[in-house]
C-alpha positions in Angstrom: 32.2 -42.4 -38.6 32.6 -38.9 -36.8 30.4 -35.7 -38.6 29.5 -32.3 -36.6 26.2 -32.5 -38.5 24.5 -34.7 -40.3 20.7 -33.9 -41.8 18.6 -35.7 -42.9 17.1 -35.3 -46.5 18.6 -33.7 -49.3 15.3 -31.2 -50.5 15.3 -27.4 -50.8 15.9 -27.3 -46.8 18.3 -29.7 -46.6 20.5 -28.4 -48.7 20.1 -24.6 -48.1 21.3 -25.9 -44.3 24.0 -27.8 -45.5 25.3 -24.5 -47.3 24.9 -22.6 -44.2 26.0 -25.3 -41.6 30.0 -25.1 -41.9 32.7 -27.8 -42.6 32.2 -31.6 -41.1 28.6 -31.4 -42.8 27.0 -34.3 -43.8 23.7 -34.6 -45.8 22.0 -38.1 -46.4 18.4 -38.9 -48.5 17.1 -41.7 -49.2 16.3 -40.4 -53.3 18.9 -41.1 -56.1 18.9 -37.5 -56.9 18.7 -34.3 -54.6 16.0 -31.9 -54.7 13.4 -33.9 -56.6 10.5 -31.5 -55.8 12.7 -29.1 -57.1 13.2 -30.5 -60.0 9.4 -30.9 -60.8 7.8 -27.8 -58.7 6.3 -24.6 -61.1 5.6 -27.0 -64.3 9.4 -27.5 -64.1 10.5 -23.7 -63.7 10.5 -23.9 -60.3 8.5 -21.4 -58.0 11.6 -20.4 -55.9 9.8 -17.5 -53.2 7.2 -14.5 -53.9 7.6 -10.9 -53.9 5.4 -10.5 -51.0 6.2 -13.4 -48.8 5.6 -12.3 -45.0 4.2 -13.5 -42.0 0.4 -13.5 -43.2 1.0 -15.8 -45.5 2.0 -19.3 -43.2 -0.1 -21.1 -40.8 0.7 -22.4 -37.9 -0.5 -23.1 -34.2 2.4 -20.2 -33.3 1.9 -17.7 -36.1 4.8 -15.6 -34.4 7.0 -17.8 -34.9 7.7 -17.3 -38.6 8.5 -14.3 -38.1 12.5 -14.1 -37.0 13.3 -16.5 -39.7 11.7 -15.0 -42.3 12.9 -11.4 -41.3 16.7 -12.2 -40.8 16.7 -14.4 -44.6 13.8 -12.5 -46.8 12.8 -13.5 -50.2 15.7 -10.0 -51.8 18.5 -12.4 -49.9 17.5 -15.6 -52.1 17.0 -13.4 -55.5 20.7 -11.8 -54.6 21.6 -15.1 -54.0 20.8 -16.7 -57.8 21.5 -13.4 -59.5 25.0 -14.6 -58.0 24.7 -17.9 -59.8 23.8 -16.2 -63.0 19.8 -18.0 -62.9 17.4 -15.5 -64.6 14.2 -15.6 -63.8 10.7 -14.0 -64.4 7.3 -12.9 -62.2 3.6 -14.5 -62.7 1.0 -13.5 -60.8 0.8 -12.7 -57.5 4.7 -12.0 -57.0 5.5 -15.1 -58.1 9.4 -15.8 -59.5 10.2 -18.8 -62.0 13.1 -19.5 -63.3 13.3 -18.7 -66.9 14.6 -21.6 -67.6 14.9 -25.0 -65.9 13.8 -25.9 -62.2 17.4 -27.9 -62.3 19.4 -24.5 -62.0 17.7 -24.4 -58.4 19.1 -27.6 -57.4 22.4 -27.0 -59.4 22.7 -23.5 -57.5 22.4 -25.6 -54.4 25.3 -28.4 -54.8 27.2 -26.0 -55.2 27.0 -23.7 -52.3 27.0 -27.1 -50.7 30.1 -28.3 -52.1 31.7 -24.5 -51.4 31.1 -25.3 -47.8 32.8 -28.4 -47.9 29.5 -30.4 -47.3 29.5 -33.9 -47.7 26.1 -35.7 -49.7 25.2 -39.4 -49.7 22.2 -40.0 -52.3 20.6 -43.7 -52.0 21.2 -44.1 -48.1 18.8 -45.2 -45.5 18.5 -44.2 -41.7 18.1 -47.6 -39.9 18.6 -46.6 -36.0 19.4 -43.7 -34.5 20.1 -42.6 -30.4 21.0 -40.0 -28.6 24.6 -40.5 -27.4 26.4 -37.9 -24.5 27.8 -35.6 -26.9 25.0 -35.7 -29.8 23.8 -38.8 -31.7 24.8 -42.1 -33.0 23.3 -43.3 -37.0 23.2 -46.4 -38.6 22.8 -45.9 -42.5 22.4 -48.4 -45.2 24.5 -47.4 -48.0 25.5 -49.1 -51.2 24.6 -52.8 -49.5 26.6 -52.3 -46.1 25.8 -50.4 -42.7 27.6 -47.4 -42.2 27.3 -45.8 -38.3 27.6 -42.4 -37.6 28.3 -40.0 -35.0 27.0 -36.0 -34.9 26.9 -33.2 -32.4 24.0 -31.9 -34.7 21.4 -33.5 -36.2 19.2 -31.7 -38.4 15.5 -32.8 -39.4 14.9 -31.8 -43.0 13.1 -34.8 -44.5 9.8 -33.0 -44.7 5.9 -34.2 -44.6 3.7 -36.4 -45.9 2.5 -34.9 -49.1 3.3 -36.5 -52.9 4.8 -40.4 -51.1 5.6 -41.7 -54.5 8.6 -39.0 -54.3 9.6 -40.8 -51.2 7.8 -38.5 -48.7 7.4 -40.0 -45.4 6.5 -39.1 -41.6 10.1 -39.6 -40.2 10.6 -36.1 -39.0 7.8 -36.9 -37.2 8.5 -40.2 -35.4 11.9 -38.5 -35.0 10.6 -35.8 -33.1 8.2 -37.8 -30.5 11.2 -40.5 -30.3 12.9 -37.5 -28.7 10.3 -36.6 -26.9 9.2 -33.0 -29.3 5.6 -32.8 -29.9 3.6 -33.2 -33.2 0.3 -31.3 -34.3 -2.4 -32.4 -36.5 -0.9 -32.9 -39.6 -3.4 -33.0 -42.9 -2.9 -32.6 -46.9 -2.7 -29.2 -48.0 -2.9 -27.1 -51.4 -4.9 -29.7 -52.4 -7.4 -30.8 -54.9 -11.6 -30.9 -53.5 -13.4 -34.0 -54.7 -17.2 -35.1 -54.9 -17.9 -38.5 -54.7 -20.8 -38.1 -57.2 -18.8 -36.9 -59.6 -20.7 -34.3 -60.7 -17.9 -32.0 -62.1 -16.6 -34.7 -64.5 -18.6 -33.3 -67.8 -17.4 -29.6 -67.2 -13.4 -31.5 -66.5 -11.0 -29.1 -68.1 -12.8 -25.6 -67.6 -11.5 -23.0 -65.9 -12.5 -19.8 -65.0 -11.6 -17.0 -62.5 -13.9 -17.4 -58.9 -13.4 -16.4 -55.7 -14.1 -19.6 -52.9 -14.4 -18.5 -49.3 -14.9 -20.3 -46.4 -15.3 -18.8 -42.8 -11.5 -18.3 -42.4 -10.2 -17.6 -45.6 -11.1 -15.7 -49.1 -9.0 -16.3 -52.5 -9.5 -14.8 -55.9 -7.7 -17.1 -58.4 -8.6 -19.6 -61.5 -10.7 -22.4 -60.3 -10.5 -25.4 -62.5 -13.4 -28.2 -62.8 -11.7 -31.3 -63.2 -13.4 -35.5 -63.0 -12.9 -36.0 -59.3 -14.1 -32.3 -58.5 -12.5 -29.4 -58.5 -8.9 -27.8 -58.0 -6.7 -24.8 -59.6 -4.5 -21.8 -57.3 -8.2 -20.4 -56.1 -9.3 -24.3 -54.9 -5.7 -25.3 -53.6 -5.2 -22.0 -51.5 -8.9 -22.7 -49.4 -7.8 -26.6 -48.9 -5.6 -25.7 -46.2 -8.3 -23.5 -44.6 -10.9 -26.5 -45.0 -12.1 -29.1 -42.7 -14.2 -32.1 -43.3 -17.5 -31.3 -44.1 -17.4 -27.8 -44.2 -19.4 -26.0 -46.8 -17.8 -23.5 -49.3 -18.9 -20.6 -51.0 -17.8 -20.7 -55.4 -18.6 -16.7 -56.3 -18.4 -17.2 -60.3 -18.4 -13.2 -61.4 -15.9 -11.7 -58.1 -14.3 -8.9 -60.5 -17.6 -8.9 -63.4 -19.9 -6.5 -63.3 -22.6 -9.1 -65.2 -25.7 -7.6 -63.8 -25.1 -4.3 -65.7 -23.7 -6.4 -68.3 -26.9 -8.4 -68.8 -29.4 -5.1 -68.8 -26.9 -3.4 -71.1 -27.8 -6.4 -73.7 -31.3 -7.1 -73.1 -32.1 -3.2 -75.0 -29.6 -4.7 -77.7 -30.1 -8.1 -78.5 -32.6 -9.1 -75.9 -35.1 -12.3 -78.1 -31.8 -14.2 -77.8 -32.2 -16.8 -75.4 -31.3 -16.1 -71.5 -28.7 -18.9 -71.8 -27.1 -18.0 -74.7 -26.4 -14.3 -73.9 -24.8 -15.6 -70.4 -22.1 -17.9 -72.3 -20.9 -14.4 -73.3 -19.5 -14.2 -69.9 -18.8 -17.8 -68.7 -17.9 -21.0 -69.7 -20.9 -22.4 -72.0 -20.4 -26.2 -70.5 -20.8 -24.0 -67.3 -23.9 -22.8 -67.9 -25.8 -26.3 -69.4 -24.5 -27.4 -65.7 -26.3 -24.6 -64.1 -29.0 -24.0 -66.0 -31.1 -26.5 -63.5 -30.5 -24.5 -60.4 -30.5 -21.0 -62.0 -33.5 -21.8 -64.2 -32.4 -20.2 -67.3 -35.6 -20.8 -69.8 -36.8 -17.8 -71.9 -35.3 -14.7 -73.5 -33.4 -12.2 -71.8 -36.0 -9.6 -73.0 -38.1 -11.5 -70.8 -36.0 -11.1 -67.9 -36.7 -8.6 -65.4 -34.3 -6.4 -63.1 -35.5 -8.4 -60.0 -34.9 -11.7 -62.0 -31.2 -10.2 -63.1 -30.8 -10.0 -59.3 -31.5 -12.6 -58.7 -29.1 -14.7 -61.0 -26.2 -12.3 -60.1 -26.6 -13.7 -56.5 -26.7 -17.1 -57.5 -23.3 -17.3 -59.5 -21.8 -15.2 -56.6 -22.7 -17.3 -54.3 -23.0 -21.0 -54.8 -22.8 -23.0 -52.2 -20.9 -26.5 -52.2 -19.6 -28.9 -49.7 -16.7 -31.4 -50.8 -16.5 -34.8 -50.1 -13.3 -34.4 -49.4 -9.7 -33.8 -51.6 -7.2 -36.2 -53.2 -5.1 -36.6 -49.5 -1.4 -36.2 -49.8 -1.3 -37.9 -53.3 -1.4 -34.7 -54.7 -0.9 -32.3 -52.0 1.5 -29.9 -52.5 2.4 -29.7 -48.6 1.8 -31.1 -45.4 -0.3 -28.6 -43.1 0.6 -29.2 -39.8 4.4 -30.8 -38.2 6.5 -30.7 -35.6 5.1 -27.6 -32.9 6.3 -24.7 -32.9 6.0 -24.3 -29.1 9.0 -26.6 -28.7 11.9 -25.1 -31.4 13.1 -21.6 -30.9 12.4 -19.1 -33.5 15.7 -17.2 -33.9 17.5 -21.0 -34.6 15.2 -23.7 -34.9 16.9 -25.6 -32.5 14.8 -28.0 -29.9 14.3 -26.5 -26.8 15.0 -29.8 -24.6 17.8 -31.4 -26.9 21.2 -29.3 -27.5 22.0 -30.2 -31.1 19.1 -30.7 -32.6 17.4 -28.4 -35.8 14.1 -29.2 -37.6 13.4 -27.0 -40.2 11.1 -26.7 -43.6 8.1 -28.7 -44.1 8.9 -30.9 -40.9 7.6 -28.2 -38.7 4.5 -26.4 -38.5 4.5 -23.7 -40.7 2.7 -24.0 -43.8 2.6 -21.1 -46.8 0.1 -20.3 -49.1 1.0 -21.7 -52.8 2.8 -19.0 -54.5 6.5 -19.8 -53.8 5.8 -18.6 -49.5 6.7 -22.7 -48.8 10.3 -22.5 -50.8 11.2 -19.4 -48.6 10.0 -20.6 -45.7 13.0 -23.5 -46.8 15.5 -20.6 -47.6 14.7 -19.2 -44.2 14.6 -21.9 -42.1 17.7 -23.2 -43.4 19.5 -20.7 -43.1 18.6 -19.6 -39.5 19.4 -23.1 -38.3 22.6 -23.3 -40.9 24.3 -20.3 -39.3 23.4 -21.2 -35.6 25.2 -24.4 -36.4 28.4 -22.9 -37.9 27.9 -20.4 -34.6 27.6 -22.9 -32.4 30.4 -25.4 -33.6 
């Protein structure tokens, strides 16, 4: 069976590319349904992009690589697309956009776009073998219990990274890239919770508060959540992309709280109350109990000098911790690293040394922040490749 283009992976990037690549496109996936990560994302409402998406929100060995694709297909272009499909949306915090209804609306929209473009979708299909031929590629597939031979001029790697293996994620795109001589950078879990081997935060499980988490490379002001295994929440997930094993992190529990001034005022009006009681008016009581030994909260607020309150606030704003590790690919939202951008065209996503081979989405060494940025990279890189394929034919 001959096709102009075969796309491996029916996720966000793969389906978006299929909608752009022109006639004679086959998109295949081992899953039973397309867009499974879209379906579960954003609590089932899909955080499909971010109003503030820009190159500064992406990590890569080449921070300039993503500029071209993001500029030529921006968040505003995707917002226009969902508007044409009548999908209602709303903004949450920090420019994050979600569907008013279900995430499956995005999947249905992409399927409609693929159908309109004449693309063919094969699900429950396994790639058995792949080789280079004179004018393209040869694939051996297994579908419905039968072996099927397929040839194509263009091959697009859109199988994502290693994150969430229970949904079928593998390193297939990396293996194929290496097979054809493309380099792959170090890969590791990103947007993932921190763990602590001693279980110290188990008693605080479920406790959350605004915080600032930072290390030598980055700093994020968002929610912090304590779990049985360690630390989670948006601030933690963001910082995890910039963290390495053995490194210390700094936690500011009062980033926007004028705690020193508040405690001084309380000292005048209710100073005879226990310091821990008064502090619990501003921070979760469970957290205050946990931090008691470190902070020395004995005595009443009235007994605390200005210097003592200054020391207390300093400790709350610079709590140093060293995570044991992360929860790994099991819960990581994305994979950091991937197919080295040095081997790809930033305009078309095509391999420089192998015409007809493309890599898009999470498979590439471009990783976005939490908050819709990775979906935007999927849309932008997919459109770059799809339009190049449609032009190339």
